[in-house]
N, C-alpha and C positions, 0 to 999 in steps of 0.2 A: 290824282289817283289815290293818294293816302286818305283823302276824305272819303272816297268811296269804300275803301277797305274798312275804315273806322265805322262808317255807317252800317256796313254789313255785319261787323262784329257786334255792334250795339243793338242790332235788330232783335226784337223779342223772339224767343223760340216758339215754334208752333205748339199749341196746347196738345197734351196727349189725347189720343183717340179713345173714346169710351168704348170698351169691348162689348158692351151689352147692345145687341142690335135693336132693342126696343126703342132706342132714341131715334132710329131711322124712320119710324112710323110718321106719316104725314098727318099733322093735326087737322081736325075737322074743318076749322076755319080756312086753312090753306086749300083743302080739297074743294070747299064751296067756292072760293075765289077762282080757282083754276077752272072749275066747271062753268062758272059764269063767263069767263073769258073764252072758253071753247064755244059757247053759244054765240058770242060776238064775232067769231070767225065767219059766221054766216050772215053778218050784217049786210044790208043793201048798200051801205056806204063803204067805199074802198078804203078810206083812211081809217075807219074804225076796224076793219078787218086786219089791216096792216099793224095797227097799234096793238090789237089783241094778240096777234101772232108774236110781236116783239115782247110783249109782257109775259106771255107764256114761256117763251124761250128764256127770259130772264129768271123765271121761277126755277128753272132747271129740273132736277130730279123730283121735286115736290109736285110737279105737274103731271108726273107719269100716270097716276091712277086715272085722272080725268082724260088724258090722251088715249090711254088704252081702252077705256069705256067708249069714247067717241069713235075710235077706229073700228070697234066691233059692231056698234049699233046705230050710230048717228045716220039719219036719213039724208043729210045734205052731202053731196059729193064734194062741194067746196070745202066744207068743214073737215071732211075726212082727208082731203088732199093736203090741207094746211097742217093738220095734226101729223100726217105722215112725214112732213118736212121737219117738224120739231122733234118727233119721237126719237130718232136715233141718238141725238145728243143727250136728251133727257135720260134715256136708258143707259147710255155710256156713263153718265155722271152717277146714276144710281148704282150701277155695277161697281164703279170705282169706290163709292162710299161703302158698299157692302164688303168689298175686298179689304179695305183698310180696317174695318171693324173686325173682320175675320182674323187678319194678321195680328191685330192688337190683343185678341183673345188667345194669348199664348198657352194658357192652361186648358183650353177647350171647355170652359165652364158653361157656355151658352149654345143654344141651337141657332144655326145660321141658315137663312133662306138665300143660298148662293147657288146659281145654276151648276148642276153637276156634282155638288158636294155630297148629297145624300147617296148617289150612285157610287161615287168614288169611295166613300166610307164603307159601303157594303162590299165593294170589290177588295178593299185592302183591310178588311176586318181582321184583327189580330196582329196588325203590324205596329200598333202602338202610336205614340205621339208623332213619330217621324212621318206618318202618313199626312198629317196636317201640314208639315213643313214642305213635303213634296207637292201637295196640291197648291199651296201658296206659290211655290216656284213655277208651277205649270201655268197658272192663270196670271202670274206676274210677268210672264214672257209674252211678247206680242203675238207669237204664233199660237201659243196655248190659249190666250185670251180670245183670239179670233175663232178658234175651233170649238172651244168648250163653253165660253160665255156667250152663247149665240142662240137665237130663236129661228134660225134658218130652217126651212123645210128639208126633209131628208135628201131629196134629189139635189138641192143646191149645196148642202153641206158636203155631199159626196163628191160633187164636182170640185169644190174648194179643196178637199182633202187630196184629190188627184193632182190638182194644180200645184199645191204646196210640195207634194212628193217630187213632182217633175222639177220644180225650182231647186229643191234641195239636192237632187241628183245632179242637176246642171252645175251648181256651184262646186260640188265636190269632184265630179268625174269628167266634166266637159266645160271648164270655165271659158268664158269668151276672151279673156286676156291672160297671158302668162302671169303667174304669181297670185292669181285670184282663187286658188284652190281653197275651199273652206270645208272642213270636216263638220258634219252635222252635229249640233249640240245635243247632248244626251237628253236634256229636258224637252227639246223640240221633237226629237224622235218619239219620246214617250207620249207627248201630246198628240202626235199623229196616230200612234197606236191606240191610245185611249179613245180618240174621236172615232176611229173606225169601228170600235166595238159598239158605238151608239147609233150606227147607221146600217140599215139592211144592205148587204153586200151588193145587191143588184143596182144600188144607186151610186156605187163607186166605180168609175171606169177602170177596167183591168189594165195592169202593166206589170212588168217585172221589177219595178222600183222597190216594192215591199221587201223582196229578198235582199236586195243590195243595201237599202237604207237601214233595215232592222238588224243587219249584221255589221253595221259600221263600228269602228273600233271604240269610239267614245261610249256608245250605248252598251257594247259588250262589256267594257270595263265597269260601267255603272251597275250592270245587272249581276256581275260576278263578285263584287266587292264593295266595301264601304257600308255605312250605316243605313243607306237608302236602298240597298240591294233587294231587301225583302219586298219593299213596295214595288220596285220595278218588276220583280219577278211575278208578283201577283197580277199586275196589269198585263204583262206579256202572256201570262197563262190565260187570262180572260180573252185576249185577242186570239190566241191559238184556238181556244174552245169555240169562238164565235164564227169561225169560217164555215161556210155552208154550201159550197159547190166544189166540184172536182178540182178545178184549177186553183182556186183559193186554198183548198185543203192541202194541195201539194206544196204550195208556197209556204203555208204555215207550218207544215211538217218539216220542211227544210230549215226554216228559221228556228222552230222549236227544238230540233235536234242540235243545232249549232249552239243555242243558248242553254241547252240541257234543261228544258222546261218539262216538268212532269206531265203537264196536260198534253204534250206531244204523244204520249202513249195512248191517252184517251182518244185523241184525234185519229191516230193510226188505227186503233180498233174500230172506230166508227167508219173510216174509209174502207176497211176490209169488207164491211157489211153493207156499204152504200151502193145502190144501183147507179149505173152511169159512170162510175170510176173505172178506168181502164185496168186490165190485168197487170200491166207494168206498174202503174201507180199503186195498185193494191199490193203488189209484191214489195215495193219500197216501203209501204206502210206496215206490212207484216214484219219486216226486219226492224223498223223503228220500234215496234212493240217489243220485239226481242231485246232491243238495246236499252230502252228506258221504261219498259213495262214491268208488271208484277203479276202475281197469280190471278188477280181479278180479270186480267185481259186475255187469259187463255181461251175462254169460250168463244171470243171473237175470232181467234185464229182457227179454232176447230170448226167454226161456221163455214170456212172456206175449204174444208177437206173434200168436198165433192165438186169444187169449181175446176173445170177442165180448161179454163182460159189459157191460151198458148202464150209462152214467153220464149221466143227464139233467143238462144244464147250464142253470141258471136264466138267463133273459135271452137265451139264444142260440136264437131262435125262427124259425120260418118261417110265412108267412101261409097259412092254409088257407081257401079260399073255401067258404062255406056256401050253403044255399038262398037264393033271392032274398029280400031283406028281412031276413035273419038277420044278427046281429052277426058281424063278422069275427073268427075265432078265431086264436089264436097258440099253436102247439104247440111244445113243447120239442124242440130238436134233440138227439138222444141221441148223445153220443160213446161210443166203445167202449173197454174197458180196453186193448186192443192199441194204440189211438191214443196213450193216455197213456204206455204203456210205450215206444213209439217216441219220443215227445217227450222222455221222461226219458233215453233212450239217447242222443239227439242232444245234449242238454245235458251229459250226462256226458262225451261225447267231444268237447265244445266245438265242436259244430256249431250252425248256425242253423236252428231248425225251420221258419222261413218259407221257406227255400230248398227245403224238402221239400213245400211246399204248405200248411203250417199257417197258419191265421189267428189273430190275437191277439184277446183280449177287447177290449171297448170301455169305458173307454179302454185303450190298450195298456199292458201291464205295464212298470213302471219299477223298476229296482233288482233286485238278486238275489232278494230274498224274493218279490217279485211274480212274477218269471219262473218261480219254482219252485212256484207254485200250479198244481195240475193243471187248475183251471178257467180258466187263462190262455190255453189253446191249443185251437184248433178244427181238426178235419180232416174235411172233407166226404166223403161216401161216393164222390163223383165223383173225388176226388183220392187216395183211400186206396191204390188199387192202385199208382199211380205212385209214391207216397211209399215204399211198401215195396220196390218194384223199385229205387228209387234207393238205399235202405239196403242191399239185396243187392249192389249194385255197390260201395258203399263197403266192405262187409264182405269182398268178394272181394279188394279191394285192401289190406285190413288183416286178414288171416286170423289173425294171432297176437295181436291185441288182446284182452286179457282172458283169455288162455289161461294156466292155471297150469302151471308147469314144475316 
């Protein structure tokens, strides 16, 4: 045993990795050799085909250009099939080499042809050197590598994203054995979120796992503190902004508000103006704008001032007299979406809705969170016209509020 320890101690250290990716280029002689071996994959002799395949596999990443070319254009089905067998390992070796060079380039002096890096750098522009660190952590993680360093078609990547979400949920919230509860790692949650921004949402099967996973404690902690928080928030903002149908918008709005992502206001404003979004979801979106929005979002709220979509409010009832001897019925008083949009606009502009004739729920809302629930405000049909007239007066006195210059 001591001999083994001594041997390990005396083993030479691995040479440092050259941070310049130019040394990864395959020399012309190696490319020519690999191309010749590819042609031998179609030899009429079985032993020659087998040897050529073994030799190509031994070349590793340096055979990748020849394999890629053959898979795209070679006329022989035999050659393409054998290249397909070799290709995954060669590509994995190539990605590993590129990642090692990327990590070695600590100062970011060189340009790197690493899948996803250019897009990641664009999303995290302004985050500084820590962005490189986070990217290296993501693609150094098995899940991040699987989702981001991939050439899968969108529909296959979407299915894989959905499967990984389900597995992550299962480990955390429904383990198969006691004691196997596993909180999702923040870097893995970030990898899922980043991968989703790269796939059209129609290719990712819907579930409620996004709301649960993207609000996990480790991810929330990472996004709210520490040197990497700015990078996490940039990616979360990109995810929120990329949602493109009613259900996914609602999920992203919930996550965005929990994480206090500024893009949640942009999403809320977009939801208010999007056809196909239900009045109830639009009402929630309007209040999200009131919570995290600013002056530029006011026109979106005003666009709903003529929307009469009904919003039944539980407990806000009027007494309806029935036939003699019949029980007294209580009917829900329906608010309209335009009422909520007005209340949200008033809160956004720091005005008091009660001064416009709004009534509060019973008990009255206390605290910011309660005041930003759309169910907290009531506007009777008798007071509606006066409320909007009063808003028109305020708007005439503040014509530039919310105008983009």
